[in-house]
N, C-alpha and C positions, 0 to 999 in steps of 0.2 A: 504493500500499500505506500508505503513511505518512498519507495523506489518509483512508482508511477507519479507521485506529485511532484518529485523532483524532475523527472523526465517531462512532464508537461510544462513546468515552470521554464525548463531549457528550450523547450519548443517556442514558447511566448517570446523570450528574450533574443535568443540566437539568429534568427531570421532578420533582425533589425541590424545584426552586427555582422559577425564574422560569416555566418552561413549564407548572408545575401551575396548575390553575385550580380555585376551588371548586365542588364539584359540587352543593352545597344551602347554606342559610343557616347550618347547624350544623358545616360542615366545618372552619371555624376557631375553633370555640367549644370549649374545654377542658372545658366540662361535659359535652359530647356525644362529644368525642373521646376524653377520659380517663376519665370516669366515665359511661359509657351508662346504668347501672342509676340513679344519681342523677338523670341527665337524664330518664329514664323517670317516675320517682316526681315530678320537678318538672312535667314537661309534662302527665302524667295525673291527678296527685292535687292537687298544690298548686296549679297555674294552672289545670287542668281541672276540679277538683271545689271544693277548697275556697274558692278566691276567688269562685266563682260561686253560693256557697250563699245562699240568700234571705233568711235571719234576720238577718242582717248586711249593711248596703248595702256597696257597693265604697267609697264614701265612708268610712264607718265602719271598714272593714278596713283602709284606708290609715292612718286615725287610731291604730288599735291597734297596727299595725306599726310605724309612726314612734314611737310611744311605747315600744314594746320594744327598738328599736334605740338609743334616746336612754338608756334605763335600762341597757342593756347596753353603752354606750359604743362601738358599732359604726358609726363614722363612715363607713366604707369601703362599706357596703350603703345606707346613710341616703339619700346623693344619689339613688341610683335610686328609692327608696321616696318621696321627696318630690316628684320629677318625677311619680311614677305618682299620687301623692295630688293633686296639682292637676290631672291629666287626669281624676281620679275624682270632681272637684267639691268640693275642699277650697278654701276662699278663702285667699289668702296671709295675711290676719290669724288664720285658724285656726292656721297653723303658727306664726306668732310667738307667739300666746297660747299654744299648747301648750309651746313651749319655755320660755317664762317660767313656767307652773304646774310643769312639771317639774323646774325648778330647786330647787325646794322638796322634791320628792320623790326626786330623783335626784342632788342635788346641783349646785353652781354649775359645777364644772369639765365635766361631762358636757352642762350646758346650753349652755355657751359653746361647746364644741366643734360641738354641734349647729347653734348659730346660724351658725357659719362655713359649714357645708354649705347651710344655708339661703339665706344672702346669696349664695353661689356660684350657686345655681339662679336664685335671683330675677336676679341679673345676666346669666345667661346667656339668660333669658327676657324681659329688658328690662322686669321687673316692679317698678314704683315703689310702695310702699306708704305712703299718707298714714293716718298714724295720730295722732289728737288727744291732747293732754296727758291723762294717765291723771285728773289731777285735775279735768278737765271731764266726766268721765263719772260720772252718778249711779249708786251701787251697787244692786243687786237686794235685794229684801227680805230680811231674816233668815228662814231656814227656821223652821217651828213646832217642829220637834224640835230646835232649836238649844241650848235651855236644858238638856237632858239631855246633850248632847255637852260644853258648857262646864263642868258640875258635875263630870262625869267627868275632864275635864285639870285642874281646879282640887284635886281630890281625889287624884288619882294621880300628877300631874306636879308641882303646885305646891308640896307640902311638900318635895320634893327639889331641884328646880330652879325657882323662881318666875320667873325672867325667860323661861325656855322656855315656861312655862305662859302668861305674858302675851303673848309672840310668837305662840303657838299660837292664842290667842283672838282678839287684836286684829289680827295681820297674816294669818296663814294663812287662818283661817276668817272673821275680820271684814272682811277686805278682799280677798284673792286670789280665794277661793271666790265672792264676790259681784259681781266684776267681770263686765260684761255682755260683753265681747269674746270671751267663749266660754260657751256653755249650760251651765248646772249638770250636765244630763245628758252632755254631751262631756266635761266635767271628770272625772265619775265614771268614764267609759269610759277614758280615758288614765290615770288613777290606778290603776284595777284592772289594767289592761294593766303599768303600770310596777312596781307592787308585787310581782304575780306573777312578773314576768320576773327581779326581784332576789332572789325567795324571801321576801319581807317577810309571811309569814303572818300573823304577829301582828297586823299593821294592815289586813291584807286583808278580815278578817270584818267590821270596821266599814264600810270602803268598800263593800262587796257590799250592805249594808243601806241604805248612804246611796244608792248607785246606784239601787236599787229605788224608793227616795223620790223620787229625781229623775228618775225615768220610764223607766229601762233594765227590760226584761223579762228573764226567766229565760233564755231563748232565746237572746237577745243576749250575755248574759253567758257562757253555755256555748260560743257561738261564738267569744268572745273568747279562751277557754282553749283552744279547739282551735286557733286562729291561734297562739297562744303555743307550742304543740307543735312547730310547724315553724320558728318564728323565734327560740325559746330552747331547744328540747330537750323531750323528752318528760319527763324527771325533773322539771322546772320546772312543767309543765303538770299533771302528776299530784298534785304537793303542791298546787297551786293548787286543783286539783278537791275535794282533802279539806278544804281551808280553807273553800271555798265551800258544801259540805256541812253543815259545822258552822255557818256563818253563816245559811243558809236554814232550818235546823232550829231555831235558837235563836229565842225570841221577840223580835220587834223592841222599841224603846222604846215604840212606840205601843201594844203589846198585851201588855207585862209586867203582872203581877199587881199590883205596886206602882204601876203608872201610874194616874192618876186616869181613872174612866170618864167623866167629862164635863171637859170644858175650856171655860172662860169667857175670851173675848178682851175684856179692858175696853179702853174709849175712852180712849186716852192723852191727857194733857193738853196734849201738843204734839205735833201730826202732823209726819210727815215729808214734805218738798216732793216732789212727783211728778216723775219725770225730765222736764226742759222740753223736751228734743227730742221728745217724744211728744204734746206739747200745744200748743195756742195758747192764752195766757192764763197764769193762775195755779191750779194744781191741787195737792192735798195728799192723801197716803195716810195712813190709820190702821187699827188693828186687823188686819194682814196675817196671814192664816190659810191652813192646809194641812190636806187630809183625812188621816185615820188609817188603818191597817192597809192601807197599800199604795195607797189611793185617789189618784187623780191630780188631785181637785179643789183648787182653790186660790182666793184672791180677797183682798179687801180693801174698806174703806170709802174712797170716793173723794170728796173735796169740791171743787166747782167754784166759782170767783169768777164774777160776771156777765161774759157775753162768751167765757168759756172752754170750749174743746171739746177733743177728741182728734183726732189725725190719722185719716184713713181707715185702717181695719185689718181684719183677720179673725181668726176663732178657728177652729182646726181641728176643736174638737168644740162649737163654738157658745158662746154665752154667755148667763147670765141676769143682769139688773139689777132690784135691789129698791129702789125710791126711798124715801129716809127724810125728806128736807125739800126745801123750795124748788120750782122750776120749771124742768123742762129739756127738750130736745130729743133726739130719736133719728132717723137716717135710714139706709135702706139704699139703695145706688147706685140711681138711676133712680126711687126711689119717694118717696112723700110725706114730709114731716117730722112725726113724731107728738110730741104734748106728753106729758111725763112729770111726773106728780104725785105727792105722798106717798102710799105704799100702793100705788103700781102696780107690777106685776112685768112686765117686759119680757124676752122670750125672742127671742134672735138665733139663725138657724140656721147650721150649720157653714159655714165658709167664704165666708161673705156680707160683701161690702165695705161697711162701714157708718161711721158717727161717732155720737157722742153727747157732751152737755155741758150746761151752762147756757143759759138764754136771755141776751138781751143786757141784760136788766133784772133779772134775778134770780138769786140764788146757788141752788146745788141740790147734794145729796148722795145717793149711792146706794151699796149694797153691789154689787160687781161679782164674779161667780162664773164660773170658766172650768176647763178641764182640760188638762193637757199631753198632747201627742202623743209618737209614738215618739221624737221628737228632743229631748224636754224643753222644748218650746215650747208656751206657751198663747196667744200672740199674734203675729201677722205685721204690723208696722208699715209702712203705705204713705205716699202723698203727704199733704201738709198739706191741710186743708179751707180753701179760699179765703174771703175776707169775702163774695164774690158768692155762692158755694154756702151759706154760713151764714145769710145774710140773706134770699137769694132765692127758695127753693123754696117751693110751696104747702105749707101746714099741714094736718094733718089734726085 
């Protein structure tokens, strides 16, 4: 009798503890056990629909989500999204550059807290990031529209806070935005996400227009705001939609009636050294330009000293070279090397591996024109052209 009583008590207690076994993967998940409706929205709407929408790639959605969480100081969820971002194709340096960029837009405390999370994930995954000294990285060219932005800062910020105006022009836009460790298009994406998450609508309009100049599409901006609704809430998303509508309806600096209908880019007396990492030899850049009215065209005059050539590279939308002076060579992989002479126009098809540069005995200068893709990239650099490849192929 006593044994039966003990056995009965055991049956009453143990199923709630050691004898109970999970029946599915969600049985111990509070999201599914405590809030089944929230779980349904998560599984079927957020994960099952939003994260799969094609107008923003999984990589970009991770970038947006990480920016939102850094802006809102949500470190508890940040680790999961950093893990997901790496799985979605974010490079470790994309993450470290994002933290650095958002220090300026969300504050140093939020950035340093996010850095702790990123460092923990890297350690867990045994990721070692080799980051060269920032002083060794050549900056990207100044955007064609930057003069209007600088004037706006000087006129509206300078009279009240001249130091802040100087830092804005020289550090924020003169240095940070031109660092090549993150594409301008990606910088615009995380800036828009962070500003919208914080409700900084006064700044959001400018960065919406800048994002379009940097290669973001309206559909990608819209998807960013949809992502924001789930990770920062509907009120912030709807407020950002209103600010975005105003920004898209307003004339851009390129289309305002007081903007000059013609822009002339004068050859500067002193050219800027081209990024040495992309060339063998010595090359210089002059008259960098960018298309207006939302056009993704951009380019510059590139001068090559004798023996100087580019690395192998491709352009997502192809490239056009207009030879100004000297004698140069151009070659597509597997094809002959063509001479380039003053007045020649060379058209290179999209995604063709090629190189171009001066001959080994003559300098050469050409205007190079390309267009940004949806990632904000106009060129993808590959391996160096060897001396054998440069001197060896048959010439056409």
